[in-house]
C-alpha positions as CSV (number, residue, x, y, z in Angstrom):
1,M,1.8,76.8,-12.2
2,T,5.3,75.7,-13.1
3,E,6.1,72.9,-15.5
4,V,7.1,70.7,-12.6
5,E,3.9,71.5,-10.7
6,K,1.8,70.6,-13.8
7,Y,3.6,67.3,-14.1
8,L,3.1,66.4,-10.4
9,A,-0.6,67.4,-10.6
10,A,-1.2,64.8,-13.3
11,L,0.3,62.0,-11.2
12,E,-1.6,59.8,-8.8
13,G,-0.8,57.7,-5.8
14,P,2.6,57.0,-4.2
15,H,4.6,58.1,-7.2
16,K,3.1,61.6,-6.8
17,A,3.9,61.7,-3.1
18,T,7.5,60.5,-3.7
19,L,8.3,62.9,-6.5
20,T,6.6,65.8,-4.7
21,H,9.0,65.1,-1.8
22,V,12.0,65.1,-4.2
23,C,10.8,68.5,-5.5
24,E,10.5,69.8,-1.9
25,V,14.0,68.8,-1.2
26,V,15.3,70.5,-4.4
27,R,13.4,73.7,-3.5
28,E,14.7,73.6,0.0
29,L,18.4,73.3,-1.1
30,V,18.2,75.5,-4.2
31,P,15.3,77.9,-3.7
32,D,16.3,79.9,-6.8
33,A,16.2,77.0,-9.2
34,E,13.9,77.5,-12.2
35,E,11.2,74.8,-12.8
36,V,11.1,73.9,-16.5
37,T,10.7,71.0,-19.0
38,S,14.1,69.9,-20.3
39,Y,14.7,66.9,-22.6
40,G,10.9,66.2,-22.3
41,V,11.0,65.8,-18.5
42,P,10.1,68.1,-15.7
43,S,13.4,69.6,-14.5
44,F,15.1,72.1,-12.2
45,K,17.7,74.4,-13.7
46,F,20.3,76.5,-12.0
47,G,21.0,79.4,-14.4
48,K,21.4,77.8,-17.8
49,D,22.3,74.3,-16.5
50,L,20.2,71.3,-15.7
51,L,20.3,70.7,-11.9
52,L,17.9,67.7,-11.8
53,G,15.2,66.2,-13.9
54,L,12.6,63.7,-12.6
55,A,10.0,61.3,-14.1
56,S,7.5,58.7,-13.1
57,Y,7.1,55.4,-15.0
58,K,4.8,52.5,-14.4
59,R,7.3,50.4,-12.3
60,F,9.8,53.0,-11.1
61,M,10.7,56.7,-10.8
62,S,13.9,58.3,-12.0
63,I,15.9,61.4,-11.3
64,Y,18.3,62.8,-13.8
65,P,21.2,64.6,-12.1
66,T,23.7,64.2,-15.0
67,S,26.7,61.8,-14.8
68,G,28.9,63.7,-12.3
69,P,26.9,62.8,-9.1
70,I,26.3,59.3,-10.4
71,R,30.1,58.7,-10.7
72,E,30.8,60.4,-7.4
73,F,28.3,58.4,-5.4
74,K,28.7,55.1,-7.4
75,K,29.1,53.0,-4.2
76,E,26.1,54.5,-2.5
77,L,24.0,54.1,-5.6
78,S,25.0,50.4,-6.2
79,E,21.6,49.2,-4.9
80,Y,19.8,51.2,-7.5
81,E,19.7,50.8,-11.3
82,T,21.7,53.6,-12.9
83,S,22.6,54.7,-16.4
84,R,25.0,57.5,-17.5
85,G,22.6,60.2,-16.4
86,A,19.7,58.5,-14.5
87,I,19.0,56.9,-11.2
88,R,15.9,54.6,-10.9
89,F,14.2,53.8,-7.7
90,T,10.9,52.4,-6.6
91,I,8.2,53.0,-3.9
92,E,9.5,49.8,-2.2
93,H,13.1,51.0,-2.3
94,P,13.1,54.8,-2.3
95,M,16.2,57.0,-2.2
96,S,17.0,58.3,1.2
97,D,16.9,62.1,1.8
98,S,20.5,62.0,2.8
99,L,21.6,60.6,-0.6
100,L,19.2,62.8,-2.5
101,K,20.6,65.9,-0.8
102,K,24.2,64.8,-1.5
103,I,23.4,64.3,-5.2
104,I,21.7,67.7,-5.5
105,L,24.5,69.5,-3.7
106,H,27.1,67.8,-5.8
107,R,25.4,68.8,-9.0
108,L,25.0,72.4,-7.7
109,K,28.8,72.4,-6.9
110,D,29.6,71.0,-10.4
111,I,27.5,73.8,-12.0
112,R,29.1,76.5,-9.9
113,E,32.6,75.3,-10.5
114,S,32.0,75.1,-14.3
115,R,31.0,78.8,-14.2
116,G,33.8,79.8,-11.9
117,L,31.5,80.7,-9.1
118,E,33.3,78.7,-6.4
């Protein structure tokens, strides 16, 4: 069982279903991503770089895609609470698959460019 799977197994209710779906999207787009714990949260890494972290809290869930995608999609993320490296969303106001995919693919592009792979 991966670190991400262990984390999801400990969750209950709608947060579990929502974050499980986020993980399924990551796995679909980046099937060779490694599932680890990074900075204390379950995360996906591509090579040595953080692709996306995620976490469940009492009143919201967060994904941690680093600052690049947050800057890039600032306008689309305006309805969510964000910080330098986090995007917070709720069961009542989840992130669309379309936006989630854009964020993941942008982060993957950033990683590849930083390594000279694109």
